[in-house]
Backbone and ligand atoms as CSV (ligand in chain L), in Angstrom:
chain,resi,resn,atom,element,x,y,z
A,1,MET,N,N,0.803,-1.279,-0.087
A,1,MET,CA,C,-0.079,0.062,-0.147
A,1,MET,C,C,0.891,1.281,0.126
A,2,ALA,N,N,0.755,1.978,-0.974
A,2,ALA,CA,C,1.566,3.228,-1.294
A,2,ALA,C,C,1.951,4.180,0.061
A,3,GLU,N,N,1.103,4.498,0.837
A,3,GLU,CA,C,1.423,5.292,1.841
A,3,GLU,C,C,1.649,4.761,3.158
A,4,CYS,N,N,1.739,3.489,3.204
A,4,CYS,CA,C,1.701,2.736,4.583
A,4,CYS,C,C,3.352,2.658,4.826
A,5,ILE,N,N,3.681,3.183,6.191
A,5,ILE,CA,C,5.191,3.135,6.390
A,5,ILE,C,C,5.685,1.846,6.438
A,6,PHE,N,N,4.962,1.012,7.160
A,6,PHE,CA,C,5.527,-0.608,7.331
A,6,PHE,C,C,5.598,-1.128,5.945
A,7,CYS,N,N,4.528,-0.792,4.879
A,7,CYS,CA,C,4.804,-1.377,3.596
A,7,CYS,C,C,6.208,-0.800,3.035
A,8,LYS,N,N,6.573,0.512,3.425
A,8,LYS,CA,C,7.871,0.903,2.867
A,8,LYS,C,C,8.949,0.358,3.650
A,9,ILE,N,N,8.840,0.039,4.835
A,9,ILE,CA,C,9.920,-0.757,5.485
A,9,ILE,C,C,10.153,-2.076,4.880
A,10,VAL,N,N,9.006,-2.855,4.470
A,10,VAL,CA,C,9.014,-4.046,3.819
A,10,VAL,C,C,9.756,-3.901,2.536
A,11,SER,N,N,9.554,-2.796,1.726
A,11,SER,CA,C,10.151,-2.733,0.348
A,11,SER,C,C,11.592,-2.061,0.502
A,12,GLY,N,N,11.966,-1.551,1.798
A,12,GLY,CA,C,13.309,-0.787,1.895
A,12,GLY,C,C,13.352,0.483,1.648
A,13,GLU,N,N,11.934,1.295,1.253
A,13,GLU,CA,C,11.875,2.478,1.014
A,13,GLU,C,C,12.323,3.291,2.160
A,14,ILE,N,N,11.912,2.781,3.319
A,14,ILE,CA,C,12.200,3.372,4.677
A,14,ILE,C,C,13.189,2.478,5.522
A,15,PRO,N,N,14.237,2.983,5.868
A,15,PRO,CA,C,15.267,1.967,6.586
A,15,PRO,C,C,14.653,1.532,7.916
A,16,SER,N,N,15.311,0.406,8.151
A,16,SER,CA,C,14.954,-0.221,9.522
A,16,SER,C,C,15.951,-1.286,9.936
A,17,LYS,N,N,16.087,-1.476,11.201
A,17,LYS,CA,C,16.921,-2.186,11.720
A,17,LYS,C,C,16.198,-3.761,11.863
A,18,LYS,N,N,16.565,-4.540,10.876
A,18,LYS,CA,C,15.742,-5.935,10.745
A,18,LYS,C,C,16.262,-6.948,11.749
A,19,ALA,N,N,15.688,-7.593,11.982
A,19,ALA,CA,C,15.963,-8.777,13.077
A,19,ALA,C,C,15.815,-9.954,12.307
A,20,TYR,N,N,15.008,-10.010,11.397
A,20,TYR,CA,C,14.458,-11.301,10.622
A,20,TYR,C,C,13.705,-10.774,9.350
A,21,GLU,N,N,13.805,-11.795,8.561
A,21,GLU,CA,C,12.995,-11.657,7.137
A,21,GLU,C,C,12.900,-12.838,6.419
A,22,ASP,N,N,11.725,-13.212,5.958
A,22,ASP,CA,C,11.488,-14.274,5.096
A,22,ASP,C,C,10.702,-13.956,3.928
A,23,ASP,N,N,9.830,-14.655,3.166
A,23,ASP,CA,C,9.226,-14.412,2.034
A,23,ASP,C,C,7.817,-13.823,2.516
A,24,CYS,N,N,7.396,-13.977,3.866
A,24,CYS,CA,C,6.196,-13.278,4.134
A,24,CYS,C,C,6.108,-12.581,5.562
A,25,VAL,N,N,7.355,-12.468,6.164
A,25,VAL,CA,C,7.417,-11.941,7.442
A,25,VAL,C,C,8.573,-11.084,7.673
A,26,VAL,N,N,8.377,-9.878,8.296
A,26,VAL,CA,C,9.533,-9.021,8.523
A,26,VAL,C,C,9.529,-8.812,10.231
A,27,ALA,N,N,10.755,-8.751,10.873
A,27,ALA,CA,C,10.790,-8.384,12.146
A,27,ALA,C,C,11.855,-7.418,12.330
A,28,PHE,N,N,11.483,-6.254,12.828
A,28,PHE,CA,C,12.375,-5.209,13.025
A,28,PHE,C,C,12.412,-4.446,14.500
A,29,TYR,N,N,13.293,-3.639,14.888
A,29,TYR,CA,C,13.533,-3.176,16.168
A,29,TYR,C,C,12.591,-1.828,16.239
A,30,ASP,N,N,11.885,-1.781,16.973
A,30,ASP,CA,C,10.781,-0.560,17.361
A,30,ASP,C,C,11.732,0.634,17.325
A,31,ILE,N,N,11.373,1.666,16.516
A,31,ILE,CA,C,12.073,3.021,16.575
A,31,ILE,C,C,12.164,3.854,18.025
A,32,ALA,N,N,10.883,3.423,18.598
A,32,ALA,CA,C,10.731,4.034,20.042
A,32,ALA,C,C,10.474,2.986,20.968
A,33,PRO,N,N,11.578,2.245,21.450
A,33,PRO,CA,C,11.120,1.176,22.420
A,33,PRO,C,C,10.653,1.490,23.854
A,34,VAL,N,N,9.717,0.828,24.003
A,34,VAL,CA,C,9.093,0.996,25.545
A,34,VAL,C,C,9.524,-0.187,26.359
A,35,ALA,N,N,10.427,-1.138,25.880
A,35,ALA,CA,C,10.926,-2.154,26.672
A,35,ALA,C,C,12.336,-2.545,26.239
A,36,PRO,N,N,13.243,-2.998,27.120
A,36,PRO,CA,C,14.559,-3.442,26.724
A,36,PRO,C,C,14.613,-4.193,25.442
A,37,THR,N,N,13.602,-5.062,25.393
A,37,THR,CA,C,13.427,-6.039,23.981
A,37,THR,C,C,12.082,-5.249,23.579
A,38,HIS,N,N,12.104,-4.842,22.288
A,38,HIS,CA,C,10.747,-4.324,21.530
A,38,HIS,C,C,11.153,-4.434,20.081
A,39,ILE,N,N,10.579,-5.461,19.643
A,39,ILE,CA,C,10.461,-5.872,18.180
A,39,ILE,C,C,9.074,-6.071,17.756
A,40,LEU,N,N,9.017,-5.496,16.325
A,40,LEU,CA,C,7.689,-5.542,15.641
A,40,LEU,C,C,7.799,-6.648,14.680
A,41,VAL,N,N,6.772,-7.598,14.599
A,41,VAL,CA,C,6.772,-8.637,13.831
A,41,VAL,C,C,5.509,-8.372,12.824
A,42,ILE,N,N,5.855,-8.323,11.434
A,42,ILE,CA,C,4.736,-7.839,10.601
A,42,ILE,C,C,4.699,-8.804,9.400
A,43,PRO,N,N,3.567,-8.812,8.809
A,43,PRO,CA,C,3.417,-9.583,7.632
A,43,PRO,C,C,3.742,-8.679,6.474
A,44,LYS,N,N,4.354,-9.277,5.390
A,44,LYS,CA,C,4.816,-8.257,4.274
A,44,LYS,C,C,3.418,-7.801,3.432
A,45,GLU,N,N,2.534,-8.706,3.503
A,45,GLU,CA,C,1.103,-8.410,2.833
A,45,GLU,C,C,0.465,-7.289,3.714
A,46,HIS,N,N,-0.096,-6.460,3.116
A,46,HIS,CA,C,-0.847,-5.123,4.020
A,46,HIS,C,C,-2.228,-5.632,4.273
A,47,ILE,N,N,-2.048,-5.933,5.679
A,47,ILE,CA,C,-3.496,-6.246,6.432
A,47,ILE,C,C,-3.637,-4.924,7.329
A,48,PRO,N,N,-4.650,-4.276,7.478
A,48,PRO,CA,C,-4.771,-3.157,8.203
A,48,PRO,C,C,-4.586,-3.573,9.780
A,49,SER,N,N,-5.244,-4.523,10.380
A,49,SER,CA,C,-5.171,-4.844,11.509
A,49,SER,C,C,-5.712,-6.176,11.860
A,50,ALA,N,N,-5.681,-6.630,13.024
A,50,ALA,CA,C,-6.200,-7.895,13.455
A,50,ALA,C,C,-7.731,-7.815,13.214
A,51,ALA,N,N,-8.328,-6.960,13.259
A,51,ALA,CA,C,-9.699,-6.740,12.823
A,51,ALA,C,C,-10.099,-7.106,11.461
A,52,ASP,N,N,-9.242,-7.326,10.664
A,52,ASP,CA,C,-9.268,-7.685,9.220
A,52,ASP,C,C,-8.894,-9.107,9.044
A,53,LEU,N,N,-8.777,-9.837,10.022
A,53,LEU,CA,C,-8.247,-11.321,9.682
A,53,LEU,C,C,-9.407,-12.373,9.543
A,54,GLY,N,N,-9.031,-13.308,8.713
A,54,GLY,CA,C,-10.135,-14.236,8.575
A,54,GLY,C,C,-9.362,-15.718,8.333
A,55,GLU,N,N,-10.055,-16.728,8.020
A,55,GLU,CA,C,-9.750,-17.919,8.035
A,55,GLU,C,C,-8.640,-17.994,6.982
A,56,GLY,N,N,-8.585,-17.331,6.104
A,56,GLY,CA,C,-7.565,-17.315,4.774
A,56,GLY,C,C,-6.273,-16.833,5.427
A,57,HIS,N,N,-6.101,-16.310,6.542
A,57,HIS,CA,C,-4.820,-15.763,6.905
A,57,HIS,C,C,-4.329,-16.862,7.987
A,58,ALA,N,N,-4.576,-17.950,8.094
A,58,ALA,CA,C,-4.157,-18.996,9.131
A,58,ALA,C,C,-2.496,-19.039,8.709
A,59,ALA,N,N,-2.323,-19.301,7.594
A,59,ALA,CA,C,-0.762,-19.617,7.173
A,59,ALA,C,C,0.072,-18.536,7.577
A,60,VAL,N,N,-0.413,-17.249,7.306
A,60,VAL,CA,C,0.665,-16.053,7.745
A,60,VAL,C,C,0.606,-15.784,9.246
A,61,LEU,N,N,-0.472,-16.136,9.932
A,61,LEU,CA,C,-0.503,-15.786,11.337
A,61,LEU,C,C,0.460,-16.973,11.923
A,62,GLY,N,N,0.278,-18.199,11.534
A,62,GLY,CA,C,1.212,-19.170,11.925
A,62,GLY,C,C,2.634,-18.772,11.832
A,63,ARG,N,N,3.098,-18.233,10.655
A,63,ARG,CA,C,4.392,-17.765,10.451
A,63,ARG,C,C,4.860,-16.495,11.284
A,64,LEU,N,N,3.886,-15.566,11.645
A,64,LEU,CA,C,4.074,-14.508,12.467
A,64,LEU,C,C,4.365,-14.953,13.903
A,65,PHE,N,N,3.639,-15.855,14.362
A,65,PHE,CA,C,3.814,-16.370,15.710
A,65,PHE,C,C,4.897,-17.235,15.858
A,66,ALA,N,N,5.103,-17.966,14.699
A,66,ALA,CA,C,6.530,-18.892,14.826
A,66,ALA,C,C,7.787,-17.816,15.003
A,67,VAL,N,N,7.710,-16.724,14.306
A,67,VAL,CA,C,8.803,-15.658,14.213
A,67,VAL,C,C,8.803,-15.017,15.575
A,68,VAL,N,N,7.661,-14.573,16.175
A,68,VAL,CA,C,7.747,-14.155,17.477
A,68,VAL,C,C,8.558,-15.016,18.472
A,69,ALA,N,N,8.034,-16.322,18.392
A,69,ALA,CA,C,8.627,-17.213,19.387
A,69,ALA,C,C,10.251,-17.397,18.968
A,70,GLN,N,N,10.676,-17.424,17.900
A,70,GLN,CA,C,12.033,-17.385,17.562
A,70,GLN,C,C,12.817,-16.202,17.802
A,71,MET,N,N,12.213,-14.966,17.615
A,71,MET,CA,C,12.814,-13.813,18.244
A,71,MET,C,C,12.948,-13.632,19.743
A,72,ALA,N,N,12.107,-14.322,20.502
A,72,ALA,CA,C,12.063,-14.485,21.838
A,72,ALA,C,C,13.220,-15.276,22.166
A,73,ARG,N,N,13.227,-16.410,21.636
A,73,ARG,CA,C,14.474,-17.378,21.772
A,73,ARG,C,C,15.845,-16.556,21.643
A,74,GLU,N,N,15.851,-15.952,20.419
A,74,GLU,CA,C,17.077,-15.329,20.165
A,74,GLU,C,C,17.537,-14.128,20.969
A,75,HIS,N,N,16.329,-13.658,21.487
A,75,HIS,CA,C,16.800,-12.560,22.326
A,75,HIS,C,C,16.698,-12.793,23.968
A,76,HIS,N,N,16.673,-14.081,24.042
A,76,HIS,CA,C,16.860,-14.694,25.423
A,76,HIS,C,C,15.782,-14.211,26.266
A,77,CYS,N,N,14.662,-14.086,26.071
A,77,CYS,CA,C,13.459,-13.791,26.612
A,77,CYS,C,C,12.186,-14.618,26.520
A,78,ALA,N,N,12.576,-15.874,26.032
A,78,ALA,CA,C,11.590,-16.865,25.939
A,78,ALA,C,C,10.750,-17.254,27.133
A,79,ASP,N,N,11.363,-16.890,28.248
A,79,ASP,CA,C,10.762,-17.506,29.500
A,79,ASP,C,C,9.746,-16.442,29.922
A,80,GLY,N,N,9.735,-15.098,29.361
A,80,GLY,CA,C,8.830,-13.975,29.801
A,80,GLY,C,C,8.709,-12.929,28.862
A,81,PHE,N,N,7.560,-12.821,28.087
A,81,PHE,CA,C,7.611,-11.756,27.000
A,81,PHE,C,C,5.985,-11.520,26.964
A,82,ARG,N,N,5.785,-10.444,26.356
A,82,ARG,CA,C,4.271,-10.284,25.922
A,82,ARG,C,C,4.052,-9.891,24.623
A,83,VAL,N,N,2.961,-10.282,23.895
A,83,VAL,CA,C,2.941,-10.131,22.424
A,83,VAL,C,C,1.481,-9.277,22.375
A,84,VAL,N,N,1.639,-7.986,21.704
A,84,VAL,CA,C,0.602,-7.100,21.852
A,84,VAL,C,C,0.262,-6.657,20.408
A,85,SER,N,N,-1.040,-6.578,19.946
A,85,SER,CA,C,-1.474,-6.108,18.661
A,85,SER,C,C,-2.622,-5.220,18.835
A,86,ASN,N,N,-2.262,-3.695,18.884
A,86,ASN,CA,C,-3.286,-2.641,19.102
A,86,ASN,C,C,-4.333,-2.774,17.889
A,87,VAL,N,N,-5.392,-2.505,18.239
A,87,VAL,CA,C,-6.478,-2.580,16.942
A,87,VAL,C,C,-7.329,-1.150,17.068
A,88,GLY,N,N,-7.054,-0.254,16.172
A,88,GLY,CA,C,-7.842,0.971,16.367
A,88,GLY,C,C,-7.154,1.911,17.037
A,89,GLU,N,N,-7.387,3.369,16.588
A,89,GLU,CA,C,-6.828,4.420,17.276
A,89,GLU,C,C,-7.103,4.380,18.900
A,90,SER,N,N,-8.251,3.906,19.102
A,90,SER,CA,C,-8.708,3.989,20.754
A,90,SER,C,C,-7.845,3.007,21.586
A,91,ALA,N,N,-7.218,2.033,20.739
A,91,ALA,CA,C,-6.694,1.031,21.483
A,91,ALA,C,C,-5.130,1.323,21.330
A,92,GLY,N,N,-4.697,2.380,20.680
A,92,GLY,CA,C,-3.546,2.808,20.556
A,92,GLY,C,C,-2.727,2.415,19.229
A,93,GLN,N,N,-3.469,1.998,18.300
A,93,GLN,CA,C,-2.834,1.535,17.144
A,93,GLN,C,C,-2.592,2.888,16.191
A,94,SER,N,N,-1.319,3.218,15.830
A,94,SER,CA,C,-0.821,4.415,15.280
A,94,SER,C,C,-0.390,4.022,13.690
A,95,VAL,N,N,-0.150,2.697,13.436
A,95,VAL,CA,C,0.200,2.366,12.099
A,95,VAL,C,C,-0.766,1.163,11.647
A,96,PRO,N,N,-1.413,1.681,10.687
A,96,PRO,CA,C,-2.492,0.628,10.263
A,96,PRO,C,C,-1.956,-0.365,9.179
A,97,HIS,N,N,-1.027,-1.124,9.893
A,97,HIS,CA,C,-0.558,-2.443,9.104
A,97,HIS,C,C,-0.387,-3.393,10.165
A,98,LEU,N,N,-0.984,-4.615,10.205
A,98,LEU,CA,C,-0.968,-5.375,11.058
A,98,LEU,C,C,0.329,-5.433,11.792
A,99,HIS,N,N,0.644,-5.505,13.045
A,99,HIS,CA,C,1.821,-5.920,13.606
A,99,HIS,C,C,1.659,-6.376,15.175
A,100,PHE,N,N,2.655,-7.200,15.490
A,100,PHE,CA,C,2.713,-7.818,16.827
A,100,PHE,C,C,3.991,-7.159,17.318
A,101,HIS,N,N,3.773,-6.460,18.554
A,101,HIS,CA,C,4.797,-6.026,19.453
A,101,HIS,C,C,5.383,-7.099,20.229
A,102,LEU,N,N,6.536,-7.479,20.241
A,102,LEU,CA,C,7.232,-8.378,21.242
A,102,LEU,C,C,7.808,-7.571,22.384
A,103,LEU,N,N,7.357,-7.562,23.568
A,103,LEU,CA,C,7.891,-6.711,24.514
A,103,LEU,C,C,8.615,-7.713,25.634
A,104,SER,N,N,9.801,-7.352,26.190
A,104,SER,CA,C,10.335,-8.097,27.245
A,104,SER,C,C,11.688,-7.241,27.908
A,105,GLY,N,N,12.022,-7.891,28.937
A,105,GLY,CA,C,13.352,-7.305,29.382
A,105,GLY,C,C,12.897,-6.380,30.532
A,106,ARG,N,N,11.732,-6.123,31.135
A,106,ARG,CA,C,11.410,-5.342,32.271
A,106,ARG,C,C,9.898,-5.900,32.729
A,107,ALA,N,N,9.664,-5.776,33.875
A,107,ALA,CA,C,8.359,-6.218,34.532
A,107,ALA,C,C,7.412,-5.450,33.802
A,108,LEU,N,N,6.282,-6.446,33.328
A,108,LEU,CA,C,5.229,-5.722,32.507
A,108,LEU,C,C,3.895,-6.076,33.299
A,109,SER,N,N,3.451,-4.701,33.656
A,109,SER,CA,C,2.182,-4.886,34.531
A,109,SER,C,C,0.854,-5.268,33.783
A,110,TRP,N,N,-0.066,-5.784,34.711
A,110,TRP,CA,C,-1.411,-6.333,33.957
A,110,TRP,C,C,-2.550,-5.776,35.048
A,111,PRO,N,N,-3.722,-5.001,34.487
A,111,PRO,CA,C,-3.912,-4.845,33.123
A,111,PRO,C,C,-3.095,-3.847,32.407
A,112,PRO,N,N,-3.028,-3.947,31.177
A,112,PRO,CA,C,-2.137,-2.689,30.454
A,112,PRO,C,C,-3.136,-1.614,30.479
A,113,GLY,N,N,-2.546,-0.348,30.326
A,113,GLY,CA,C,-3.132,0.768,30.475
A,113,GLY,C,C,-4.024,1.198,29.065
L,1,AMP,P1,P,1.300,0.843,17.384
L,1,AMP,O1,O,1.152,2.299,17.832
L,1,AMP,O2,O,0.591,-0.184,17.979
L,1,AMP,O3,O,0.415,0.991,15.904
L,1,AMP,O4,O,2.745,0.556,16.971
L,1,AMP,C1,C,3.447,1.104,16.032
L,1,AMP,C2,C,4.835,1.038,16.488
L,1,AMP,O5,O,5.580,1.399,15.234
L,1,AMP,C3,C,5.260,2.150,17.555
L,1,AMP,O6,O,5.655,1.426,18.764
L,1,AMP,C4,C,6.288,2.884,16.798
L,1,AMP,O7,O,7.289,3.245,17.633
L,1,AMP,C5,C,6.788,2.055,15.675
L,1,AMP,N1,N,7.220,2.832,14.547
L,1,AMP,C6,C,6.795,3.788,13.830
L,1,AMP,N2,N,7.569,4.196,12.808
L,1,AMP,C7,C,8.676,3.117,12.804
L,1,AMP,C8,C,9.749,3.017,11.980
L,1,AMP,N3,N,10.118,3.755,10.751
L,1,AMP,N4,N,10.666,2.013,12.408
L,1,AMP,C9,C,10.469,1.147,13.671
L,1,AMP,N5,N,9.152,1.428,14.286
L,1,AMP,C10,C,8.528,2.251,14.111
């Protein structure tokens, strides 16, 4: 999608510090981390948010969560991390391209704000 910043990260038009990439998934370090480990895991396909997912996305979702788990292992936080996907502005979504925040490295309170 032409104006989507995460699509531009996928294409390389906007630089990012990538932690992982394959044919359908990219993981990169958040530009404004809110935890010592803060990685974004996104599909290369433009999907606006989790509200737009359906049965047809099963394969890409499987890949996304496999990469989340791989990133947690590689960043030595597999024993304690949080996966967050904000949906809609009222929930804090600022980039309308599906992404999963992998957060770890500090105490994470519950419930989230
Ligand atoms: P959300 O607010 O849940 O939509 O998450 C979007 C995240 O993308 C925020 O944590 C931002 O800090 C992050 N972000 C925005 N632009 C970039 C960028 N160019 N590179 C890396 N992370 C970004």
